[in-house]
N, C-alpha and C positions, 0 to 999 in steps of 0.2 A: 471493522475502519470505515468511513461513513469516503467517497468518493464526488464532487460533488461538478457534472458536467454543466455545461449550456446549451440550452432548451435545439430542436432546429430553427427553429421562430428565430433566437437572436442570433443563434448563426445567420440565418437568410439576413437578416437585416441586418447583419455587418457588412457579407458579402453584396449586396445591399446599393449599402452606404459608401462604400468603395467607390463603387461604378459609378454610383450621380458625384463621389467626390472628383475624382476624375475629370469625370466631365466638367464640371462646375469649374475645376482647377482650367480646363480649356477654352469657359467661355470667356473668364473672366483676366486669361490671361493678358489681355487690353489693357483694363479696363476696373479698376475699385469700385468699384458698383454699377450697377444698373437697371434701366429701369426695369420692371417685369414685362409691356412689349416688348423689346427688345433682346431680350430672357427667350421668350416661346421663339421671336422673329427667327434669330440664332442659331437656338435648338435646328427647329425647323428648317433650315437651310441646312447646313450640317448635317446634320440626323436624315434626310431625305424622307421627311413622316409629317403627318398631316397636323392640323392648326390642331386638334383637339387632340395627340399623341402630342406634341410640343408643349400643352400645357399642362396635361398630366405627368410630364415628369419635370416638369416646372417645382407639380402641386408635390412631387413626391418627395426631387432635395425641400422643401421648408417642412417636410413635416417630418423627413428626418432629422432635421434639423443640422442638412450639409450648409442650404442659403438663408440669411435672415433678411427680415424688412427692418432698413436702420430708423433714425430719427428725423432723417430725411422725407423719408419712403420712397429709397431707392434700396436693390435688391447687391449684398454681400453674400461676402464664403463665410460665415461661420466664426470662429478665433477658435475654437475649442473644434472644429473637425476642418481644419488645417493640418496640416502630415509635415509644413515643414516647420 
């Protein structure tokens, strides 16, 4: 019998995506959409990290489709990423 299992990378990506989703939900709790610079600023203040680290976190959220850029140019939590 053949049994399929998830690869370590996909499990790690899922865990990372869930952590970033929780972060995004905290960031966007009072705002339906935000500008990139506002997201970076909020991450920087909330996590007490450098500009570069905050930018990297936002980039990871975009890469893992936790947040996406809307037609208006603002970022919002991706519909498929939301667990609600």
